[in-house]
C-alpha positions as CSV (number, residue, x, y, z in Angstrom):
1,M,28.4,-40.2,-65.6
2,K,30.9,-42.6,-64.7
3,F,31.2,-41.1,-61.4
4,K,27.9,-42.2,-60.3
5,H,28.2,-45.8,-62.7
6,D,31.4,-46.2,-60.3
7,F,29.1,-45.4,-57.4
8,S,26.5,-47.9,-58.1
9,Y,28.8,-50.5,-59.2
10,L,30.1,-50.3,-55.8
11,F,26.9,-49.7,-53.9
12,R,25.7,-53.2,-55.4
13,K,28.7,-55.1,-54.9
14,Y,30.2,-54.1,-51.2
15,Y,28.1,-54.2,-48.1
16,F,30.2,-51.9,-45.8
17,I,29.6,-49.1,-48.7
18,R,25.8,-49.5,-48.5
19,L,26.4,-49.3,-44.4
20,L,27.9,-46.3,-44.4
21,C,25.2,-44.5,-46.4
22,I,22.3,-45.8,-44.2
23,L,24.4,-44.4,-40.9
24,A,25.0,-41.2,-43.1
25,V,21.1,-41.1,-43.8
26,M,20.3,-41.6,-40.1
27,L,22.9,-39.1,-38.6
28,I,21.4,-36.3,-41.4
29,I,18.2,-37.1,-40.0
30,I,19.1,-37.3,-36.5
31,G,20.9,-34.0,-36.8
32,F,17.9,-32.2,-38.4
33,S,15.5,-33.3,-35.9
34,S,17.6,-32.0,-33.2
35,I,18.0,-28.6,-34.7
36,V,14.5,-28.3,-35.4
37,S,13.1,-29.2,-31.7
38,Y,16.0,-26.8,-30.1
39,S,14.3,-24.1,-32.3
40,I,10.9,-24.9,-31.3
41,K,11.5,-25.8,-27.9
42,E,9.1,-23.3,-25.7
43,K,10.2,-20.4,-23.3
44,P,9.4,-21.3,-19.6
45,V,6.5,-20.6,-18.2
46,I,6.0,-19.8,-14.3
47,L,2.2,-21.1,-13.3
48,S,2.9,-20.6,-9.2
49,V,5.7,-19.8,-7.0
50,S,4.8,-21.6,-3.0
51,Q,5.3,-18.3,-1.6
52,Q,5.8,-14.9,-3.0
53,V,6.7,-13.5,0.6
54,G,9.9,-15.3,2.3
55,S,13.2,-14.4,4.2
56,P,17.2,-14.9,3.1
57,G,17.4,-19.1,4.3
58,D,13.7,-19.5,2.8
59,I,13.0,-22.7,0.7
60,I,10.5,-21.8,-2.4
61,S,9.5,-24.0,-4.6
62,I,8.7,-22.3,-8.4
63,R,6.6,-24.7,-10.2
64,G,5.6,-24.1,-14.4
65,K,6.5,-25.9,-18.0
66,F,9.8,-26.2,-20.2
67,F,12.1,-25.4,-17.2
68,N,14.3,-28.2,-18.9
69,Q,15.1,-31.5,-17.0
70,N,18.8,-30.0,-16.1
71,K,19.6,-27.1,-15.3
72,D,22.8,-26.8,-17.3
73,S,23.0,-22.6,-18.5
74,S,19.6,-21.7,-17.2
75,Y,18.9,-19.7,-13.8
76,V,16.6,-18.2,-11.4
77,E,16.4,-14.4,-11.6
78,I,15.1,-11.5,-8.5
79,A,14.6,-8.3,-9.3
80,G,17.1,-7.9,-11.8
81,N,19.9,-10.3,-10.5
82,R,20.9,-13.8,-11.0
83,L,20.6,-16.5,-8.2
84,T,24.1,-17.9,-7.0
85,E,24.8,-21.9,-8.2
86,S,24.4,-22.2,-4.4
87,S,20.6,-21.4,-4.6
88,Y,19.9,-24.0,-6.7
89,I,18.3,-27.3,-4.0
90,S,16.6,-29.3,-7.3
91,W,16.0,-28.2,-10.9
92,N,13.4,-30.4,-12.5
93,D,11.2,-29.8,-16.0
94,D,8.2,-28.7,-14.5
95,E,9.7,-27.4,-10.9
96,I,12.7,-25.8,-9.4
97,V,13.1,-25.5,-5.5
98,I,15.7,-22.5,-4.9
99,S,17.0,-21.1,-1.2
100,I,16.7,-17.6,-1.0
101,P,20.0,-16.2,-0.8
102,A,21.2,-13.2,1.4
103,N,20.4,-9.6,0.6
104,T,17.5,-10.5,-2.1
105,K,15.5,-7.3,-3.1
106,D,11.8,-6.9,-3.5
107,G,11.0,-7.5,-7.6
108,L,10.6,-9.4,-10.2
109,M,10.8,-13.2,-10.8
110,Y,11.7,-15.1,-13.8
111,V,12.9,-18.5,-14.9
112,V,15.8,-17.7,-18.1
113,S,16.4,-20.4,-20.5
114,K,18.1,-20.7,-23.6
115,S,14.9,-20.7,-25.6
116,G,13.9,-17.2,-23.4
117,K,12.7,-15.4,-20.7
118,S,9.5,-16.9,-18.4
119,N,6.4,-14.9,-18.0
120,P,7.2,-12.5,-14.5
121,D,6.0,-13.6,-11.0
122,F,6.5,-11.2,-7.8
123,F,8.8,-11.6,-4.7
124,A,9.4,-9.8,-2.0
125,N,11.6,-9.8,1.0
126,K,9.3,-10.2,4.2
127,S,11.3,-7.6,6.7
128,D,10.1,-5.4,4.1
129,I,6.5,-6.0,4.1
130,P,3.7,-7.1,6.3
131,V,1.9,-10.4,5.5
132,S,-0.4,-12.9,6.8
133,I,1.4,-16.1,7.4
134,S,-0.5,-19.5,7.6
135,Q,-1.5,-20.5,11.3
136,N,1.2,-22.9,12.6
137,S,-0.1,-25.7,14.6
138,I,2.4,-25.5,17.2
139,Y,2.3,-22.4,18.3
140,T,-0.5,-20.5,20.5
141,N,-2.6,-17.6,20.4
142,P,-1.2,-14.6,22.3
143,I,-1.5,-14.5,25.6
144,I,-1.8,-11.1,27.6
145,T,-0.8,-11.2,31.7
146,A,-0.3,-7.7,32.5
147,V,-0.6,-4.3,31.2
148,S,2.1,-1.7,32.8
149,F,-0.6,1.1,33.5
150,E,-4.6,0.4,33.8
151,S,-5.4,4.0,32.6
152,L,-3.4,6.2,30.2
153,E,-4.5,8.7,28.3
154,I,-4.0,9.4,23.8
155,G,-0.3,8.6,23.0
156,G,0.8,7.4,26.5
157,L,3.3,4.4,26.0
158,L,1.3,1.0,27.5
159,G,3.7,-1.9,28.3
160,I,1.8,-5.5,27.4
161,S,3.6,-8.4,29.2
162,G,2.5,-11.8,28.4
163,K,3.9,-14.8,25.9
164,N,3.0,-15.8,22.5
165,F,3.2,-12.2,20.3
166,G,6.2,-13.5,18.3
167,N,9.6,-12.2,18.1
168,N,9.0,-10.2,15.3
169,K,5.9,-7.8,14.7
170,N,4.9,-8.6,11.5
171,S,1.2,-7.7,10.4
172,S,0.8,-8.5,14.4
173,T,-1.7,-5.3,16.1
174,V,-3.2,-4.3,19.4
175,W,-6.6,-3.3,19.4
176,F,-8.4,-1.0,21.2
177,S,-11.9,-0.2,21.8
178,T,-13.3,2.9,20.2
179,K,-16.1,3.5,23.1
180,K,-17.2,1.6,26.3
181,T,-17.8,-1.7,25.4
182,S,-18.7,-3.3,29.0
183,Q,-22.1,-3.7,28.3
184,Q,-21.8,-5.2,25.3
185,I,-19.9,-8.0,26.7
186,T,-20.7,-10.5,29.6
187,E,-17.4,-11.4,32.1
188,N,-18.2,-15.1,30.7
189,E,-17.8,-14.2,27.0
190,L,-14.3,-12.1,27.7
191,K,-13.0,-15.9,29.8
192,S,-14.2,-18.2,27.4
193,N,-12.2,-15.9,24.8
194,N,-15.9,-16.1,22.8
195,Y,-16.3,-13.0,21.6
196,N,-17.3,-11.6,18.1
197,D,-16.7,-7.7,18.1
198,D,-18.2,-5.5,15.7
199,S,-15.0,-4.5,13.9
200,T,-16.6,-0.9,13.7
201,E,-16.2,-0.8,17.5
202,Y,-12.4,-1.3,17.7
203,I,-9.2,0.3,16.3
204,H,-5.9,-0.8,16.0
205,A,-2.7,0.6,16.6
206,S,-1.3,2.0,13.4
207,N,2.0,1.6,11.8
208,A,1.3,4.8,9.6
209,N,1.6,6.7,13.2
210,F,4.5,5.5,14.6
211,D,2.1,3.6,17.4
212,Y,4.0,0.6,17.9
213,E,7.7,1.0,19.5
214,Y,8.9,-2.2,20.9
215,W,7.4,-6.1,19.7
216,S,9.1,-9.2,21.4
217,D,7.6,-12.9,22.1
218,N,6.6,-11.8,25.7
219,L,6.2,-7.9,25.5
220,I,4.7,-5.1,23.4
221,R,5.4,-1.2,23.4
222,V,2.8,0.3,22.0
223,Y,1.0,4.1,22.5
224,V,-2.4,4.9,23.1
225,P,-3.7,5.4,19.6
226,D,-5.9,7.6,18.0
227,G,-9.5,6.9,18.1
228,A,-9.2,4.5,21.7
229,S,-11.5,4.8,24.0
230,S,-12.1,3.0,27.6
231,G,-13.0,-0.6,27.0
232,Y,-10.8,-3.1,26.2
233,L,-7.3,-4.2,24.5
234,Y,-5.7,-7.2,22.6
235,A,-3.8,-9.0,21.0
236,K,-3.6,-9.9,18.0
237,T,-1.1,-12.2,15.8
238,E,-1.1,-14.7,12.5
239,N,-2.3,-17.5,14.8
240,G,-5.2,-15.9,16.5
241,K,-6.1,-13.7,19.2
242,S,-5.8,-12.9,22.9
243,T,-8.1,-12.6,25.7
244,K,-9.2,-9.2,26.4
245,H,-8.1,-7.4,29.2
246,A,-9.8,-4.2,30.4
247,F,-8.1,-0.8,29.9
248,N,-9.0,3.1,30.9
249,V,-8.5,5.8,28.7
250,T,-8.1,8.9,30.3
251,Q,-9.7,12.0,28.3
252,T,-7.4,15.2,29.8
253,G,-7.1,16.8,26.5
254,G,-11.2,16.7,26.0
255,T,-13.4,14.4,23.9
256,K,-14.0,12.6,20.6
257,K,-17.1,11.2,19.3
258,Y,-17.8,9.5,16.0
259,G,-21.0,9.7,15.3
260,T,-23.1,8.8,11.8
261,K,-22.0,5.8,10.3
262,T,-22.2,6.0,6.3
263,I,-21.0,2.1,4.4
264,F,-19.7,3.1,0.4
265,L,-19.5,0.6,-2.3
266,V,-16.9,1.9,-3.9
267,Q,-15.3,1.5,-7.3
268,T,-12.2,2.4,-8.2
269,S,-10.2,1.7,-11.8
270,A,-7.9,2.5,-14.8
271,D,-7.3,2.0,-18.3
272,V,-4.6,1.1,-20.5
273,S,-4.3,0.9,-24.2
274,N,-2.2,0.8,-27.3
275,I,0.7,-1.0,-25.2
276,K,3.6,-1.9,-27.2
277,G,6.7,-3.3,-26.4
278,T,8.9,-6.5,-27.2
279,K,8.2,-9.8,-25.2
280,D,9.6,-9.7,-22.5
281,S,7.7,-6.0,-22.4
282,I,5.8,-5.1,-18.8
283,V,3.7,-2.4,-17.8
284,S,2.5,-2.4,-14.6
285,L,-0.2,-0.5,-12.4
286,R,-0.7,0.5,-9.0
287,L,-3.9,1.2,-7.7
288,P,-4.3,2.8,-4.4
289,I,-5.9,0.7,-1.1
290,P,-8.5,2.8,1.0
291,Q,-7.2,3.2,3.9
292,T,-7.8,2.2,7.7
293,T,-8.2,5.1,10.0
294,A,-9.9,5.6,13.5
295,E,-12.8,7.2,11.3
296,Q,-12.6,4.6,8.4
297,P,-12.5,1.6,10.8
298,T,-13.7,-1.1,8.1
299,V,-12.0,-1.4,4.5
300,T,-12.8,-4.9,2.6
301,M,-11.8,-5.7,-1.2
302,T,-15.0,-7.6,-2.6
303,E,-13.9,-7.9,-6.4
304,S,-11.0,-6.9,-7.9
305,I,-11.0,-8.0,-12.6
306,P,-8.6,-8.8,-13.1
307,K,-7.0,-10.2,-9.8
308,P,-3.7,-8.6,-8.9
309,L,0.3,-9.7,-9.1
310,I,-0.2,-9.3,-5.4
311,D,-3.0,-7.9,-3.2
312,N,-1.2,-5.2,-1.1
313,Y,2.2,-4.0,-1.5
314,N,2.9,-0.5,0.2
315,E,-1.2,-0.1,0.2
316,T,-1.6,-0.7,-3.8
317,S,-2.5,-3.4,-5.1
318,V,0.0,-4.6,-8.1
319,F,-1.2,-5.2,-11.8
320,H,1.2,-6.0,-14.2
321,I,0.3,-6.8,-18.3
322,T,2.8,-8.4,-20.4
323,M,3.0,-8.6,-24.2
324,N,1.1,-10.9,-26.9
325,K,2.5,-11.4,-29.9
326,I,1.0,-10.2,-32.5
327,G,3.1,-10.7,-36.0
328,K,6.2,-12.6,-36.3
329,D,8.4,-10.2,-34.6
330,S,5.9,-7.3,-33.1
331,Y,4.1,-7.5,-30.0
332,A,1.0,-6.0,-28.1
333,A,-1.4,-6.4,-25.2
334,D,-5.1,-6.2,-25.8
335,E,-6.1,-3.5,-27.6
336,K,-8.0,-1.7,-24.0
337,Y,-7.4,-3.5,-20.8
338,R,-9.3,-2.1,-17.4
339,I,-8.7,-3.1,-13.7
340,T,-11.4,-2.5,-11.5
341,Q,-11.7,-2.8,-7.6
342,N,-14.7,-2.7,-5.7
343,H,-14.7,-1.9,-1.8
344,V,-16.9,-1.6,1.1
345,I,-15.9,1.4,3.2
346,T,-17.5,2.3,6.4
347,V,-16.9,6.1,7.6
348,K,-17.7,7.8,10.7
349,S,-17.8,11.8,11.5
350,V,-15.8,12.8,13.7
351,E,-16.6,15.3,16.7
352,T,-14.7,17.0,18.8
353,N,-14.7,18.6,22.3
354,I,-11.2,20.3,23.1
355,D,-10.4,21.7,26.7
356,V,-7.9,24.2,24.7
357,N,-6.5,25.1,28.4
358,R,-5.4,21.5,29.0
359,I,-3.5,20.2,25.7
360,K,-0.2,19.4,26.6
361,I,2.6,21.4,25.3
362,P,5.2,18.8,23.5
363,T,8.5,18.3,25.9
364,D,9.9,15.0,23.6
365,R,10.1,15.9,20.3
366,S,12.1,12.6,19.7
367,K,9.3,10.3,19.3
368,M,9.1,9.6,15.4
369,I,5.5,11.0,14.7
370,Y,7.1,15.0,15.6
371,K,10.1,13.6,13.4
372,V,8.4,12.7,10.6
373,Y,5.0,15.0,10.7
374,T,7.1,18.3,11.5
375,R,9.5,18.2,8.3
376,K,8.9,18.5,5.0
377,D,8.5,16.1,2.7
378,E,7.9,15.8,-1.3
379,L,4.6,17.4,-0.9
380,I,4.6,19.4,1.9
381,P,7.0,22.7,2.4
382,A,8.2,23.3,6.2
383,D,10.3,26.0,7.2
384,V,11.0,28.0,3.8
385,P,11.8,31.6,4.4
386,A,8.5,32.7,3.2
387,L,6.5,30.7,5.8
388,V,8.9,31.1,8.7
389,K,8.7,35.2,7.9
390,L,4.8,34.9,8.0
391,L,4.5,32.1,10.8
392,P,4.5,34.8,13.6
393,S,2.3,37.5,12.5
394,I,-0.4,34.6,12.4
395,I,0.2,32.8,15.8
396,Y,2.2,35.6,17.6
397,K,3.4,33.9,21.0
398,S,1.6,31.6,21.4
399,I,2.6,27.9,22.3
400,N,-0.3,26.2,22.6
401,P,-0.3,23.6,19.3
402,Y,-4.1,23.5,19.4
403,R,-4.5,27.7,19.5
404,Q,-1.6,27.4,16.8
405,A,-3.2,25.1,14.0
406,K,-6.9,27.1,15.2
407,L,-5.3,30.7,14.6
408,I,-3.7,29.6,11.5
409,Y,-7.5,28.4,10.4
410,E,-8.6,31.3,11.0
411,Y,-6.3,33.3,9.2
412,M,-6.8,31.0,6.0
413,M,-10.1,31.9,6.1
414,N,-9.7,35.5,6.2
415,N,-6.9,36.3,3.9
416,Y,-7.5,33.4,1.0
417,E,-10.2,32.9,-1.7
418,I,-11.4,29.1,-2.3
419,Q,-11.4,28.0,-6.2
420,N,-13.9,25.2,-7.2
421,K,-11.9,24.3,-10.2
422,L,-8.6,22.7,-9.4
423,R,-5.2,25.0,-10.8
424,K,-3.1,23.5,-12.9
425,T,-0.9,20.7,-11.5
426,N,2.3,21.9,-11.8
427,T,1.4,25.0,-9.9
428,D,2.9,25.5,-6.5
429,P,0.6,25.6,-3.0
430,L,2.6,28.8,-2.0
431,D,1.7,30.7,-4.7
432,M,-1.4,31.4,-2.8
433,L,0.7,33.5,-0.7
434,T,0.7,36.4,-3.2
435,S,-2.1,35.2,-5.4
436,K,-4.4,35.1,-2.5
437,K,-6.6,32.2,-3.9
438,G,-5.9,28.5,-4.1
439,D,-7.9,25.0,-5.2
440,A,-8.6,22.2,-2.2
441,Y,-5.0,20.9,-2.6
442,D,-3.2,24.2,-2.1
443,F,-5.3,25.3,0.7
444,A,-4.4,21.4,2.2
445,V,-1.2,22.1,1.9
446,L,-0.1,25.3,2.9
447,Y,-2.0,24.5,6.0
448,A,-0.4,21.7,6.8
449,A,2.9,23.6,5.7
450,L,1.8,25.8,8.4
451,L,1.4,23.8,11.2
452,R,4.7,22.2,10.5
453,T,6.7,25.1,10.4
454,A,4.8,26.3,13.7
455,G,5.8,22.4,15.1
456,V,2.4,20.9,15.0
457,P,2.8,17.4,13.7
458,A,0.2,17.3,10.6
459,K,-1.0,14.9,7.9
460,L,-2.2,15.4,4.3
461,M,-5.2,13.5,4.0
462,S,-6.2,12.6,-0.1
463,G,-9.4,11.1,-1.1
464,I,-12.8,11.9,-2.3
465,L,-15.9,13.9,-1.3
466,V,-19.6,12.3,-1.9
467,D,-21.6,14.5,-2.1
468,E,-25.9,13.7,-1.6
469,N,-26.3,12.5,-5.5
470,K,-23.2,9.9,-4.9
471,N,-21.1,12.2,-7.2
472,T,-17.1,12.3,-6.4
473,R,-14.0,14.5,-6.6
474,P,-10.7,14.5,-5.1
475,H,-10.1,16.0,-2.4
476,W,-7.8,17.4,0.3
477,W,-8.0,18.0,4.4
478,V,-5.4,17.8,7.0
479,N,-5.4,16.0,10.4
480,F,-3.1,17.8,13.1
481,Y,-1.4,15.8,16.4
482,L,-1.7,17.0,19.6
483,E,0.1,15.1,22.5
484,N,-2.7,14.4,25.2
485,F,-5.6,14.1,22.9
486,G,-5.0,12.7,19.4
487,W,-5.3,13.7,15.7
488,V,-7.7,16.3,14.9
489,P,-9.3,16.9,11.6
490,A,-9.2,20.4,9.4
491,D,-11.1,20.9,6.3
492,P,-10.2,24.4,5.2
493,A,-10.8,23.8,1.7
494,L,-14.8,23.1,2.8
495,G,-14.3,25.6,5.3
496,A,-13.3,28.5,2.9
497,G,-16.4,28.0,1.3
498,L,-15.7,25.0,-1.6
499,D,-19.2,24.4,-3.4
500,F,-20.5,21.0,-2.0
501,T,-23.8,19.4,-1.0
502,P,-23.8,17.3,2.2
503,F,-25.9,14.9,3.5
504,Q,-27.1,16.9,5.9
505,T,-27.2,21.2,6.3
506,I,-24.2,22.4,8.1
507,E,-25.1,25.3,9.4
508,N,-21.7,27.0,10.1
509,P,-19.1,25.3,7.4
510,R,-16.2,27.3,8.8
511,E,-16.3,26.4,12.2
512,Y,-17.5,22.9,11.5
513,Y,-14.7,22.2,9.9
514,F,-12.2,23.1,12.4
515,G,-12.1,19.9,14.7
516,N,-15.2,18.2,13.6
517,L,-15.8,15.4,9.9
518,D,-18.3,14.5,8.2
519,S,-18.8,11.0,7.1
520,Q,-18.6,11.9,3.6
521,H,-14.8,11.9,3.0
522,V,-13.3,8.5,2.0
523,T,-9.3,8.3,2.9
524,F,-7.2,6.9,0.4
525,S,-3.6,8.1,1.7
526,Q,-2.2,9.5,5.1
527,N,0.6,11.8,3.9
528,Y,2.7,11.1,1.3
529,N,3.2,6.9,0.3
530,K,6.4,6.4,-0.9
531,V,5.7,3.1,-3.3
532,K,8.5,0.7,-3.8
533,S,9.3,-0.5,-7.8
534,T,8.6,-4.0,-9.0
535,I,10.4,-3.7,-12.3
536,T,14.0,-3.0,-12.0
537,N,15.1,-0.5,-13.7
538,G,11.9,0.6,-15.0
539,K,10.2,3.9,-15.9
540,T,7.6,5.1,-13.2
541,V,4.8,8.0,-13.5
542,Y,3.7,10.3,-10.7
543,I,0.0,12.1,-11.1
544,P,-0.4,14.5,-9.0
545,K,-3.0,16.3,-7.3
546,T,-5.6,13.2,-7.8
547,Y,-7.1,11.1,-4.8
548,A,-4.2,9.5,-3.6
549,T,-0.6,10.7,-2.9
550,Q,1.9,8.3,-4.1
551,S,5.2,8.1,-5.8
552,I,4.3,5.6,-8.6
553,W,1.4,5.1,-10.4
554,E,2.2,3.1,-12.9
555,E,5.7,2.0,-14.4
556,S,6.8,0.1,-17.4
557,S,10.4,-1.8,-18.4
558,N,12.8,0.1,-20.8
559,D,11.8,-1.7,-23.7
560,I,7.6,-0.1,-24.0
561,S,7.8,2.0,-26.8
562,S,4.4,3.0,-26.0
563,Y,0.8,3.0,-24.0
564,S,-2.0,5.1,-23.4
565,S,-3.5,5.3,-19.7
566,F,-5.9,6.7,-18.0
567,W,-6.9,7.1,-14.0
568,N,-11.0,7.2,-13.3
569,V,-11.6,9.6,-10.2
570,P,-13.4,6.4,-8.1
571,T,-17.2,6.1,-8.1
572,V,-19.6,5.6,-5.8
573,L,-22.0,2.4,-6.6
574,G,-23.9,2.5,-3.7
575,I,-24.8,4.0,-0.4
576,Y,-25.6,2.0,2.8
């Protein structure tokens, strides 16, 4: 009581005592406010990135909120790597400007501060992914001045001279007529460059088939692609299309005709549920994109729900699901999360008429098409002892690649039984060598494996088969390559009698499905698609025996504790 009395006396008597007490109270209030303010400080939020695809040295703006007015200990992380101090140009609470450092990998981008880690965005190195770049007015349309040959066969190497092609190919392409178009386009239209072609009448040289050998600003070297026909060619870059140049495709090995055209509206979808993790956890889905080929010339996405993080990355659409806080220390995503995409896909039937005696025996196997498509990969074995031992009894001493392909096909028709129901996913297609039976996947893989062992380039084609009632199923077939002809389709499963109802009656499926293909095959993969990861050190999921053959279907960060997923077989919403 004495202390209380003395303090009260001093407080009343002396002014400086009163002043000190007021200052002490103010300091306590300020300190408490700072603590509270710091504790409720929001973690950074990325709202937009000026470009998701770039090269080292590019200036990129990251817009958002809660970045802090000063950088201090905050930083930007890309693909698990923290950017060095020299990479930052400016830092404000709502915008960070950075210069992309050398050796930056593809991956997720975060802003990290003392308050936590932001939502992710995505960055890809331009050299690893072809994307369209906004037209720059200082550049002009490409111009073709000359070609090295006025006439070549399929697979022939063509030099295209001109200017404004661009020093790097990126997303640029060379387009060829798929049939004679001279009657459809007048000379005046060609000279004025005022033409609107049906996109189904042209096919571009393919990266998947290694058609581009060289690209510079004034010279392109490209192999005449599968499906090309006499008519015209032109170059297309980010800045527009060149004028057309007449070009003749000789067909010494035979003819390929694209007949019946069917247009499908196809929906792909996947469901994810019961995701549990931490506040920074991520689940990523990689939805396959239908392929563009000579027989499938147009693919147009009409709807995506939700919008993907990136539209096309390694032939997949990338979707990222992030966590929401559901309790004091618990995080989860929505109970059920569905992604869907709709595509309008044009598919043409293929009919071939091959002059066997004029098919070239390959002499140069250094081309990439032989290096890639005659060797084993993750799906197709080649040169394994069982195949090497079996092959001579099938092809005898034949060295003609077409005859070899035909002999192998007939051997499979005579010796193996097709099963309508898919076998277990962990069964080896080479089991057919002893069991003498297999499903559509086994038939396609074994056929491709025998072709590759014989030295004939072969691709496993994956997609869906659509019957007359719009029912769909995963399906697999094979394309094999002839030097002066191009790719030839073969469906050994349908040839062997797989249960299937085509739009039009096929009298002899065994004969028809070697060299021909109906317009009911929708392609999602050409061979094995090695998809790049978007989550650093994450967990990946591969799904065997489905409508696309890709290395990654799902990814999740290591802090995801559990989730469920279901991939639906693509459905056909309409046939036109």
